[in-house]
N, C-alpha and C positions, 0 to 999 in steps of 0.2 A: 021848698024850701030851697033856695041857691047855694051853689057850690062853698061859698064862703062861709054859710051860717052853718053848714053839714060840717065843713071843716073844722070849725071853731066848737060844736058839741062833740064831734071825735077828740079833739083835744080835752075837753072837758071831762067826758068819759073816761078817757086813760089817766086822768090826773085822779078821779074818784076811784078807778081802779087800784092805782098805786097807794092811797090811802086806805083803800079797803084791806089790802095787803100787809100794811105796816100796823092797822089796828087788830087783824087776825093774829100777827105775832105778839103782840102785847096781851090781849085776851087769852092765847095761848098758854103764854107764860103765866099770867095770873090764875086760870085754870089749873095748870100743874101744879103751882105753890099750894093752892087752895087743896086739890085732892093728895097733897103730899103732906098736909097739915095732920100732925099727931091728934088719936082720937080724944085726947085728953085737954087739945086744946081748941076743938071744934065747937064749945060753947062758949064764945068767947065776943067780945065787941069786934076786937079785929078779924075774927074769921067771919063773921057776920057782914061786914065791910066788905072783904075779899068777894063773898057772895053777891052783894048787890053790886061790885064794882064788874064781876062776869056777867050778870044779868043785864046791868046797863050797856056794856059791850056787844051784849048779843042782841038787844035792841037797835043800837047804833049800826051794827053790821047788817041786819035787816033793812033799816033805812037806806042804807048806803046801796045795797042790791036792788032794792025798789027804784033806786035815782038813777041807777045804771041803766035799768030796764026801761024806764020811762024814757032817758034819753035815746036810749036805742030805737024805741017805738017813734020818735019824733024825727029821727034819721030816716026812716022808711019811706 
């Protein structure tokens, strides 16, 4: 791989890492809100939507981590 493509991959990787950090913040906030939901409200549609959102963000974070790893491997 030439220097220009490697540099572009490094920039993409950096962008993905920034996005991953932002997503982690949203994930942590939503998870905290879910964890602090009173027990009497934990059997509601809103609570289940929060659980789904946290689960989907977990999947997205995992995918971003995979993408970052693949880019690092491509740069070697």
